[in-house]
C-alpha positions as CSV (number, residue, x, y, z in Angstrom):
1,M,87.6,121.8,54.6
2,S,84.6,120.3,52.9
3,V,84.6,116.2,51.0
4,L,81.8,115.4,49.1
5,Y,80.2,112.2,50.0
6,R,79.1,109.9,47.9
7,N,76.4,108.0,49.8
8,R,74.9,107.4,53.0
9,R,77.9,104.7,53.9
10,D,80.8,106.8,52.8
11,Q,79.2,109.6,55.5
12,Q,78.9,106.6,58.3
13,V,82.5,105.4,57.3
14,A,84.0,108.7,57.7
15,K,82.4,109.7,61.1
16,T,83.2,106.5,62.5
17,A,87.0,106.9,61.2
18,T,86.4,110.3,63.0
19,V,85.6,109.3,65.9
20,A,88.2,106.2,66.4
21,I,90.9,109.5,65.4
22,S,89.4,111.5,68.4
23,R,89.8,108.0,71.5
24,W,93.0,107.1,70.1
25,Q,94.3,110.5,71.0
26,K,92.9,110.3,74.1
27,V,94.2,107.4,74.7
28,S,97.6,109.2,73.5
29,A,97.6,111.8,76.2
30,L,96.4,109.2,78.4
31,V,99.8,107.2,78.0
32,S,102.0,110.4,77.5
33,R,101.2,111.2,81.5
34,S,103.3,109.7,84.1
35,P,100.4,107.0,86.3
36,N,100.8,109.7,88.6
37,E,99.3,112.4,87.0
38,N,96.6,110.3,85.1
39,L,95.7,109.9,88.1
40,Q,95.7,113.1,89.7
41,R,93.5,114.3,86.8
42,G,91.0,111.5,87.5
43,L,91.8,110.1,84.2
44,M,92.8,106.7,85.4
45,A,91.3,104.4,88.5
46,E,93.6,103.6,91.2
47,P,94.6,100.3,90.6
48,N,93.9,97.3,92.2
49,I,96.4,95.6,94.8
50,V,96.0,92.1,94.4
51,S,97.6,88.9,96.6
52,S,100.7,87.1,95.2
53,T,102.8,84.3,95.8
54,L,106.6,84.0,95.4
55,T,107.2,81.3,93.0
56,S,110.2,80.4,90.7
57,L,110.4,80.7,86.7
58,R,110.6,77.0,86.5
59,A,107.5,76.5,88.0
60,I,105.5,78.7,85.6
61,G,107.6,77.2,82.7
62,R,110.4,78.9,81.6
63,D,113.9,78.0,81.5
64,E,117.1,79.4,81.5
65,Y,117.1,80.2,78.2
66,W,114.6,82.2,78.3
67,L,115.7,84.0,81.2
68,Q,118.6,85.0,78.3
69,D,116.0,86.2,76.2
70,W,114.4,88.1,78.0
71,I,117.7,90.1,79.1
72,V,118.5,90.3,75.8
73,A,115.0,92.1,75.2
74,D,115.3,95.0,77.5
75,P,118.7,95.1,78.7
76,T,118.0,97.7,81.6
77,R,116.2,95.3,83.3
78,L,118.9,94.1,85.8
79,G,119.5,97.1,87.2
80,L,123.0,97.9,85.6
81,G,121.8,101.2,83.9
82,S,121.6,101.6,80.2
83,V,123.6,98.7,78.7
84,T,123.4,97.3,75.1
85,I,124.0,93.6,74.1
86,R,127.3,92.7,73.0
87,A,126.7,88.9,72.8
88,K,124.7,86.0,73.9
89,E,125.9,82.7,74.5
90,L,129.6,83.9,73.6
91,R,132.6,80.9,73.0
92,Q,135.2,82.3,74.6
93,Y,137.7,79.6,73.6
94,T,137.3,75.8,71.9
95,G,137.1,72.3,73.7
96,R,134.9,71.8,76.8
97,G,132.2,74.1,77.7
98,G,133.3,77.9,77.9
99,R,130.2,79.5,76.6
100,L,129.2,82.8,78.4
101,D,125.6,83.9,78.7
102,V,125.6,87.7,78.4
103,L,127.9,90.1,77.7
104,A,126.5,93.7,78.4
105,Y,128.2,96.5,77.3
106,D,128.1,100.0,79.0
107,A,129.1,102.7,76.2
108,A,128.9,105.9,78.8
109,Q,131.6,103.9,81.0
110,D,133.7,102.0,79.0
111,T,132.0,99.1,81.3
112,Y,131.5,94.8,80.1
113,Y,129.7,93.0,82.4
114,E,129.5,89.4,82.2
115,I,126.9,88.0,83.5
116,E,126.0,83.8,84.1
117,V,122.8,83.1,84.6
118,M,120.5,80.3,86.2
119,L,117.4,79.2,88.0
120,G,117.1,77.8,91.0
121,E,120.1,78.3,94.2
122,C,123.4,79.4,93.1
123,D,126.0,76.5,93.0
124,A,129.4,76.5,93.3
125,D,129.5,76.1,89.0
126,H,127.8,79.0,88.2
127,G,129.5,81.2,90.7
128,F,133.1,79.9,88.7
129,R,131.5,80.4,86.1
130,A,130.7,83.7,86.1
131,L,134.3,84.3,87.8
132,D,136.4,82.9,84.6
133,Y,134.6,84.9,81.8
134,W,134.8,87.5,83.4
135,A,138.9,86.7,83.8
136,R,138.8,85.4,80.1
137,E,136.9,89.0,79.2
138,R,139.5,90.6,81.0
139,L,142.8,89.5,79.3
140,R,140.6,89.9,75.8
141,L,140.1,93.3,76.5
142,P,142.4,94.8,78.8
143,N,141.9,98.7,78.6
144,A,137.6,98.0,79.3
145,R,135.8,98.1,83.0
146,H,135.0,94.8,83.6
147,V,132.2,93.6,86.0
148,A,131.7,89.4,86.7
149,V,127.5,89.7,88.0
150,I,125.6,86.7,89.2
151,L,122.4,86.1,88.4
152,A,119.7,83.8,89.5
153,E,116.7,83.3,92.2
154,D,118.1,81.9,94.7
155,L,121.3,83.2,96.6
156,S,121.1,83.0,100.3
157,G,122.4,79.8,100.4
158,R,125.3,77.5,100.5
159,F,127.4,80.7,99.3
160,K,125.9,83.2,100.4
161,T,129.1,84.6,102.3
162,V,131.6,84.1,99.9
163,I,129.6,85.6,96.9
164,E,129.6,88.8,99.9
165,T,132.8,88.0,100.5
166,L,133.9,88.3,96.6
167,A,132.0,90.9,96.1
168,E,133.8,93.1,98.8
169,R,137.0,92.5,96.6
170,L,136.6,92.2,93.2
171,P,134.1,93.5,90.7
172,L,131.2,91.4,91.5
173,I,127.4,92.0,91.4
174,A,125.3,89.1,92.7
175,I,121.4,89.6,91.9
176,E,118.5,87.9,93.2
177,L,115.4,87.7,90.2
178,R,112.6,86.8,92.2
179,T,108.6,86.2,90.6
180,L,106.0,86.3,91.5
181,L,102.7,84.3,91.1
182,V,99.7,87.1,91.3
183,A,96.1,85.3,91.7
184,S,94.3,86.6,88.3
185,E,92.4,84.8,86.2
186,P,94.0,84.1,83.2
187,P,97.7,84.1,85.7
188,V,99.7,86.2,85.7
189,A,103.4,86.5,87.5
190,T,106.0,89.7,87.6
191,T,109.4,89.6,87.6
192,F,112.0,92.0,89.3
193,P,115.4,92.1,90.1
194,V,117.5,92.4,94.0
195,I,121.1,93.7,94.1
196,V,122.1,91.7,97.1
197,A,125.8,91.7,96.7
198,Q,128.5,94.7,95.1
199,P,130.9,96.4,95.9
200,D,130.7,99.2,98.2
201,A,133.7,100.8,96.0
202,L,131.9,99.7,92.7
203,V,132.1,103.7,91.4
204,F,131.8,104.5,87.9
205,R,132.7,107.3,85.9
206,P,129.0,109.2,86.0
207,A,128.1,110.6,83.0
208,D,127.1,114.5,84.9
209,Q,131.7,114.2,85.7
210,P,133.2,117.2,87.4
211,D,135.8,119.0,85.4
212,G,138.7,117.7,86.3
213,K,140.8,115.8,83.3
214,E,143.0,112.9,83.6
215,E,146.2,113.6,81.8
216,G,149.0,111.0,81.7
217,R,149.6,108.5,84.7
218,A,146.8,108.3,86.6
219,P,147.4,108.9,89.7
220,N,147.1,105.5,92.5
221,D,148.4,106.6,95.3
222,E,148.4,109.5,98.6
223,A,152.2,110.9,96.7
224,S,151.4,110.4,92.7
225,W,147.4,112.2,93.8
226,T,149.4,115.4,95.3
227,T,152.0,115.5,92.3
228,A,148.8,115.5,89.4
229,Q,146.7,117.8,91.5
230,P,148.0,119.0,94.5
231,D,145.2,121.6,94.9
232,F,142.9,119.0,94.6
233,A,144.8,116.4,97.0
234,R,144.4,119.0,99.4
235,F,141.4,119.5,99.7
236,A,140.0,116.4,100.0
237,R,142.1,116.0,102.9
238,E,140.7,119.1,104.6
239,V,137.4,116.8,103.8
240,H,139.0,114.2,105.4
241,K,140.2,116.3,108.8
242,L,136.3,118.0,108.7
243,C,135.4,114.4,109.3
244,L,137.5,113.1,112.3
245,E,137.0,115.8,114.1
246,K,132.7,116.7,113.5
247,V,131.4,113.4,111.5
248,G,132.5,110.2,112.2
249,V,136.1,108.1,112.1
250,S,136.9,108.0,108.8
251,A,139.6,106.5,106.2
252,I,140.7,108.4,103.4
253,D,141.3,106.4,100.3
254,F,143.6,107.0,97.2
255,S,143.9,104.5,95.9
256,A,140.7,104.5,92.7
257,K,142.8,106.3,89.7
258,S,139.5,108.9,89.5
259,Y,138.7,109.9,92.5
260,I,139.4,109.8,96.5
261,S,137.4,108.4,98.8
262,L,136.3,108.4,102.4
263,K,135.7,105.4,103.7
264,K,133.4,103.9,107.0
265,G,135.1,100.4,106.8
266,R,135.1,99.1,103.3
267,R,132.3,101.5,102.4
268,A,133.4,104.4,99.8
269,W,131.2,107.3,101.6
270,L,132.2,109.6,100.3
271,P,134.0,109.6,96.9
272,M,135.1,112.8,95.9
273,W,135.8,113.7,91.9
274,P,138.5,116.4,91.2
275,K,137.2,120.0,89.6
276,K,138.9,122.9,89.3
277,Q,138.2,124.3,93.2
278,G,136.8,122.2,95.6
279,A,135.3,118.8,94.6
280,Y,132.0,117.5,93.2
281,I,131.4,114.5,95.9
282,Y,128.2,111.6,96.1
283,I,126.8,110.6,100.1
284,P,124.2,108.2,100.5
285,G,121.0,108.6,99.5
286,G,118.8,106.8,102.7
287,P,116.2,104.6,102.5
288,G,113.6,105.0,100.0
289,G,114.7,105.9,96.8
290,T,114.2,104.7,92.9
291,E,116.0,105.7,89.9
292,D,112.6,108.6,89.4
293,A,112.0,108.9,92.5
294,P,114.5,110.8,95.2
295,S,114.1,109.9,98.7
296,D,113.5,112.2,101.9
297,F,117.0,112.3,102.4
298,Y,116.9,114.5,99.0
299,A,114.8,116.1,99.7
300,R,116.5,117.3,102.8
301,A,119.6,118.2,101.5
302,K,118.5,119.6,98.2
303,D,116.7,122.1,101.3
304,A,119.9,122.4,103.3
305,L,121.6,123.3,99.9
306,A,119.1,126.5,98.7
307,P,121.0,128.8,101.1
308,L,124.2,128.3,100.3
309,G,123.3,128.6,96.4
310,V,123.7,124.8,95.7
311,E,121.5,122.1,93.3
312,P,122.4,118.4,94.3
313,S,121.1,115.7,91.6
314,W,119.3,112.4,91.5
315,S,122.1,110.1,90.2
316,F,120.7,106.5,90.7
317,K,123.1,105.3,88.2
318,Y,125.9,106.7,90.0
319,N,127.6,103.5,91.9
320,A,124.6,101.4,91.4
321,G,122.3,103.8,93.9
322,A,125.0,103.3,96.8
323,N,125.5,107.6,96.7
324,P,123.1,109.1,94.4
325,I,122.9,112.7,95.4
326,A,125.9,114.9,94.7
327,F,126.7,118.4,94.6
328,S,129.6,120.3,94.0
329,L,131.5,120.8,97.3
330,M,134.0,124.4,97.1
331,P,136.4,125.6,99.7
332,N,134.3,128.3,101.5
333,M,131.7,125.7,102.5
334,L,133.4,123.3,104.5
335,G,133.4,125.1,107.7
336,N,129.2,125.7,107.1
337,S,126.8,124.1,109.3
338,K,124.1,122.9,107.1
339,I,127.3,120.8,105.3
340,I,128.4,118.9,108.6
341,E,124.5,118.4,109.8
342,L,123.7,117.0,106.2
343,L,127.5,115.2,106.6
344,Q,126.4,113.8,109.6
345,E,123.1,112.5,108.5
346,A,124.9,110.6,105.0
347,Y,127.9,108.8,106.8
348,A,125.3,108.0,109.8
349,M,123.1,105.9,106.8
350,A,126.7,104.8,105.1
């Protein structure tokens, strides 16, 4: 396409614009690729590793209101999955106090998270309030799931034991928010959450849910499971027998309404979701692994399942990352040595 320029100045402006557009296109391509891909292509220098020190939000001039806004700006920062914010500073009842810091909601799981935040070490007041808000929201919205969340900078103090004990009995997640001050000029700080306590059996139906459908009254014991889905209940008992004989001591738990699990102590190490044949199971992922980068054990599981024509998935958001490796377990696979070895290794990691 030809353009008639009126003078030399117009030509210079057009040339500058062309250069700017070219540079923008290169930057856009760079940003669209992952950091690892850019490094491999030599398009980005390796990042410098600088020293940092653990600090607190209050020490860098932040308060609890800032922390609430930080969560609201990007709710996925807490590692709770794809949640949206329903309310901030939600008044639950008139009279004295009673403001829930943040109410988050996961539509895919129909689950509400009642989040209580505080700076510094968790105290009894904030801990009890988190449970109070959780209980009140359960009464207000009884048909949804509800999880209490305590977010504090320090959960290792006096109430560490009671928080861990409560998380074994209640849908409670305790998250430490750690802040690092990076040695740079001007100063830069970064924050990251660490889940320090959660129920081992906090299992929600994943987005890629199995074939099974719940109809009528949901089963919650062995008798009702056997009546509602006899083939699946029989298969779950066969898996349990296999594990007792060749994997490790496990208890079979029929108390959940959507799945049957094998437990190692209180740890639900093998949740089994019903399918038309067999079950869709989730096993521990082993050390390492993030939402975007599967663990080494996942790679070994993938290699072990390949000859069986089974492709595992990395479902890190399932059960808050406790059982991220998922695949279909069919009845004809129970005697396979690769399956037994895989379950043995997963059991050892639970």
